[in-house]
C-alpha positions in Angstrom: -45.2 10.1 -62.9 -48.9 10.3 -63.8 -48.1 11.1 -67.4 -45.7 8.2 -67.7 -48.1 5.8 -66.0 -45.6 5.0 -63.1 -48.0 6.1 -60.3 -51.6 4.9 -60.3 -54.1 6.4 -57.9 -56.0 3.9 -55.8 -59.6 4.0 -55.2 -60.4 5.4 -51.8 -61.6 2.8 -49.3 -65.2 3.1 -48.4 -65.9 4.1 -44.8 -67.2 1.0 -43.1 -69.9 1.4 -40.5 -70.2 -1.1 -37.6 -73.5 -1.4 -35.9 -73.7 -1.5 -32.1 -74.4 -4.8 -30.5 -76.3 -5.2 -27.2 -74.6 -7.0 -24.3 -75.6 -10.5 -23.6 -78.2 -10.9 -20.9 -76.6 -13.5 -18.6 -73.3 -13.6 -16.8 -71.2 -16.4 -18.4 -73.3 -16.6 -21.6 -70.4 -15.2 -23.7 -66.8 -14.6 -22.7 -64.4 -12.6 -25.0 -60.8 -13.8 -24.9 -57.7 -12.2 -26.4 -54.0 -11.8 -25.9 -52.2 -8.5 -25.5 -48.5 -8.4 -26.3 -47.0 -5.3 -24.6 -44.1 -4.1 -22.4 -46.1 -4.7 -19.2 -43.0 -4.4 -17.0 -41.5 -1.5 -19.0 -37.7 -1.8 -18.7 -37.8 -3.8 -15.5 -38.7 -7.2 -17.0 -39.2 -9.0 -20.3 -41.8 -8.3 -22.9 -44.7 -10.7 -22.6 -48.4 -11.3 -23.4 -51.4 -10.9 -21.1 -54.3 -13.3 -21.7 -57.5 -11.5 -21.0 -61.0 -13.1 -20.4 -63.9 -10.5 -20.2 -67.5 -11.4 -19.6 -69.7 -9.8 -22.3 -72.8 -9.2 -20.1 -71.0 -7.4 -17.2 -67.6 -6.3 -18.6 -66.1 -8.2 -15.7 -62.5 -9.5 -15.8 -62.9 -13.2 -15.2 -59.3 -14.2 -15.9 -55.9 -12.5 -16.4 -52.7 -14.5 -16.9 -49.2 -13.6 -18.1 -47.5 -15.9 -20.6 -44.5 -15.6 -22.9 -46.6 -15.5 -26.0 -50.0 -16.6 -27.3 -50.0 -20.4 -27.4 -52.3 -23.4 -27.0 -50.9 -24.3 -23.6 -51.0 -20.7 -22.4 -54.7 -20.5 -23.1 -55.3 -23.9 -21.6 -53.7 -22.8 -18.3 -55.7 -19.6 -18.2 -58.9 -21.5 -19.1 -58.3 -24.0 -16.4 -58.1 -21.2 -13.8 -61.3 -19.7 -15.1 -63.2 -23.1 -15.2 -62.2 -23.9 -11.6 -63.3 -20.4 -10.4 -66.6 -20.0 -12.3 -67.4 -23.1 -14.3 -67.9 -23.6 -18.0 -69.3 -20.6 -20.0 -71.7 -20.8 -22.9 -69.2 -19.7 -25.6 -65.8 -18.1 -26.1 -65.6 -15.1 -28.5 -62.1 -14.7 -30.1 -60.3 -13.6 -33.2 -59.1 -15.9 -36.0 -55.8 -16.7 -34.4 -54.5 -20.2 -35.4 -55.2 -21.4 -31.8 -58.9 -21.0 -32.3 -59.5 -21.1 -36.0 -58.2 -23.5 -38.7 -57.1 -21.0 -41.3 -55.8 -23.6 -43.8 -58.2 -26.5 -43.5 -57.2 -28.0 -46.9 -53.6 -28.2 -45.9 -54.2 -29.5 -42.3 -55.2 -33.1 -41.8 -57.6 -34.1 -39.1 -61.2 -33.4 -38.1 -61.1 -29.7 -39.0 -60.6 -28.5 -35.4 -57.6 -26.9 -33.6 -56.3 -28.4 -30.4 -58.1 -25.7 -28.4 -61.3 -26.2 -30.4 -61.2 -29.9 -29.7 -60.7 -29.3 -26.0 -63.6 -26.9 -25.8 -65.8 -29.2 -27.8 -65.2 -32.0 -25.2 -66.2 -29.5 -22.5 -69.2 -28.3 -24.4 -68.0 -24.7 -24.8 -68.6 -23.1 -28.2 -66.0 -21.0 -29.9 -67.1 -18.1 -32.0 -64.5 -16.2 -34.1 -64.9 -12.5 -35.0 -64.3 -11.2 -38.5 -63.0 -7.8 -37.4 -61.5 -6.3 -34.2 -64.5 -4.0 -34.0 -66.8 -7.0 -33.5 -65.1 -7.7 -30.2 -64.5 -4.1 -29.3 -65.2 -4.7 -25.6 -62.0 -6.7 -25.0 -60.0 -4.5 -27.4 -60.9 -1.4 -25.2 -60.2 -3.4 -22.1 -56.7 -4.2 -23.4 -56.1 -0.5 -23.9 -57.3 0.3 -20.4 -55.1 -2.5 -18.9 -52.0 -1.3 -20.8 -52.5 2.1 -19.0 -53.7 1.1 -15.5 -52.1 -2.3 -15.0 -48.7 -1.1 -16.2 -48.8 1.7 -13.6 -49.9 -0.6 -10.9 -47.1 -3.0 -11.6 -44.6 -0.1 -11.5 -45.9 1.2 -8.2 -45.8 -2.2 -6.6 -42.3 -3.0 -8.0 -43.4 -6.2 -9.7 -40.9 -7.0 -12.5 -41.6 -10.7 -13.5 -44.7 -12.5 -14.9 -44.5 -15.0 -12.0 -44.9 -12.3 -9.4 -47.6 -10.6 -11.4 -49.7 -13.8 -11.7 -49.8 -14.2 -8.0 -51.0 -10.6 -7.6 -53.5 -10.5 -10.5 -56.6 -11.9 -8.6 -56.3 -8.9 -6.2 -56.2 -6.5 -9.2 -59.2 -8.2 -10.9 -61.3 -7.9 -7.7 -60.6 -4.2 -7.3 -61.1 -3.6 -11.1 -64.5 -5.4 -11.2 -65.8 -3.5 -8.1 -65.2 -0.2 -9.9 -66.1 -1.0 -13.6 -68.3 -4.1 -13.8 -72.0 -3.5 -14.6 -75.1 -5.4 -13.6 -76.4 -7.9 -16.2 -80.0 -7.7 -17.4 -80.7 -11.2 -16.1 -79.8 -12.7 -12.7 -79.3 -16.1 -14.3 -75.7 -17.4 -14.1 -75.0 -19.2 -17.4 -72.0 -21.0 -16.1 -72.1 -24.8 -15.8 -70.2 -26.6 -13.1 -67.4 -29.1 -14.0 -68.6 -32.7 -13.7 -66.7 -35.8 -12.7 -66.1 -36.7 -16.4 -64.5 -33.3 -17.1 -60.9 -34.5 -16.5 -59.0 -31.3 -17.3 -55.7 -33.1 -17.1 -56.7 -35.3 -20.1 -58.7 -32.6 -21.9 -56.5 -29.5 -21.8 -53.6 -31.3 -23.6 -52.6 -32.0 -27.1 -54.3 -35.2 -28.4 -53.0 -37.1 -31.4 -54.4 -40.4 -32.6 -52.0 -43.2 -33.5 -52.2 -46.8 -34.6 -49.9 -49.4 -32.9 -47.7 -51.4 -35.2 -47.3 -55.2 -35.2 -44.5 -54.9 -32.6 -46.6 -52.5 -30.5 -44.7 -49.3 -31.3 -45.8 -45.9 -32.3 -44.1 -42.7 -33.5 -44.8 -39.2 -32.1 -42.7 -36.1 -32.7 -39.7 -38.0 -34.0 -39.7 -40.4 -31.1 -40.6 -44.1 -31.2 -42.4 -45.4 -28.1 -42.5 -49.1 -27.2 -45.7 -50.3 -25.4 -45.1 -52.6 -22.4 -47.9 -55.1 -21.8 -48.3 -58.4 -20.0 -50.9 -59.8 -22.3 -49.9 -61.5 -25.6 -48.6 -58.9 -28.1 -51.0 -60.0 -30.9 -54.0 -58.8 -28.9 -53.2 -55.1 -29.4 -51.8 -55.1 -33.0 -53.2 -52.3 -35.1 -55.1 -51.0 -32.0 -56.0 -47.3 -32.1 -54.4 -45.3 -29.2 -54.3 -41.6 -28.2 -51.1 -39.7 -27.4 -51.5 -36.9 -24.8 -48.9 -34.2 -24.3 -49.2 -31.8 -21.4 -47.5 -28.4 -21.1 -44.4 -29.9 -19.4 -43.9 -32.1 -22.5 -44.8 -35.3 -20.6 -46.5 -38.0 -22.8 -49.3 -40.3 -21.9 -50.7 -43.0 -24.1 -54.3 -44.0 -23.7 -56.0 -47.1 -24.9 -59.8 -47.3 -24.2 -59.4 -44.4 -21.8 -56.7 -46.2 -19.8 -53.0 -45.3 -19.7 -50.5 -47.7 -21.1 -46.9 -48.3 -19.7 -44.3 -47.6 -22.3 -40.6 -46.9 -22.9 -38.7 -44.7 -25.3 -37.2 -46.9 -28.0 -35.6 -44.2 -30.2 -35.5 -40.4 -30.3 -34.3 -38.5 -33.3 -32.2 -35.4 -33.0 -34.1 -32.1 -33.2 -34.2 -30.4 -36.6 -35.5 -27.0 -37.7 -38.4 -25.9 -35.7 -41.6 -24.6 -37.4 -43.1 -21.5 -35.7 -45.9 -19.2 -36.5 -45.5 -15.5 -37.5 -46.7 -14.4 -34.1 -44.1 -16.6 -32.3 -41.0 -15.8 -34.3 -39.9 -13.0 -32.0 -40.0 -15.3 -29.0 -38.1 -18.0 -31.0 -35.4 -15.5 -31.9 -35.0 -14.3 -28.3 -34.6 -17.9 -27.1 -32.2 -18.8 -29.9 -29.5 -16.6 -28.3 -29.6 -18.8 -25.2 -29.8 -22.1 -27.0 -26.0 -22.6 -27.7 -23.5 -22.9 -24.9 -19.8 -23.0 -25.8 -17.8 -26.1 -24.6 -15.6 -25.8 -21.5 -12.5 -25.9 -23.7 -13.8 -23.4 -26.3 -11.4 -20.5 -27.1 -14.0 -18.1 -25.9 -13.6 -19.5 -22.4 -9.8 -19.2 -22.3 -8.4 -16.3 -20.2 -6.6 -13.5 -21.8 -3.1 -12.5 -20.7 -0.7 -9.8 -21.5 2.4 -10.8 -23.5 5.1 -8.2 -23.7 7.0 -7.9 -27.0 10.4 -6.3 -27.0 9.7 -4.1 -30.1 6.0 -3.5 -30.4 5.0 -3.1 -26.7 2.1 -4.9 -25.0 -0.6 -6.7 -26.9 -3.4 -9.0 -26.0 -2.8 -12.6 -27.0 -4.8 -15.7 -26.4 -3.3 -18.1 -23.8 -2.8 -21.7 -24.6 
């Protein structure tokens, strides 16, 4: 193969050396976040993802939350629990997942921010993306530890669903932090409390700008919404509004930071769904439950035995 030029040797990759980085000085100055997809419940429950928040200064687990897969709303729910418990950190340190980093800015319209990046910008929390897994090795090692210890704890307690586990996780985090958390170099707590203007219900959602038409309608996700107002209709023509979508799929339309009453004028049938490469496994699992046969479908008809005089008994479909 070498003589014929079929096989070509590749140059050996150079060994890359990663320098050690010192921990941050203050608790809450930098929080590493990541999702770990694993068989957490072994054969007792579904495969799911654990969202992990680790403080860089102390190695303390500040949030654990089970979700179906890594998604914007999953991280928003975990971040809400963390904000309500500790406050707002200085920065989040993550990988280049599409939730945190806009990987194709030329093909994506907008202000160059992801939905999660926009939400953190409104809260004043910086997002830093690592180039390599080794750069955020603290949370990578924590994921390996949790895949060993947490899985065994769930087995011993007989917990088999993410919902049960989420209720028990605060107890596990408290015990884990007592054993493995370290003391920071500084006693200063870098967390900032939530203010009255930090309305998480209107921040940790999808936000999409829209312009009202002449008849006060707008289109969002193949649905046309009709604005209901008492004032003359010409007063809000071409007015900019913001469409908010929460994790339950409920829509709120804001105009000058006030919600507007509306009704659904038209809703188009669902077409092919666009999913990311990390979510395709979940989409295929859910696809098997999406179609339900009709009550009069042949699959739902009972089977009966019909006896033939010559060939014996065979299974035939009843009519």
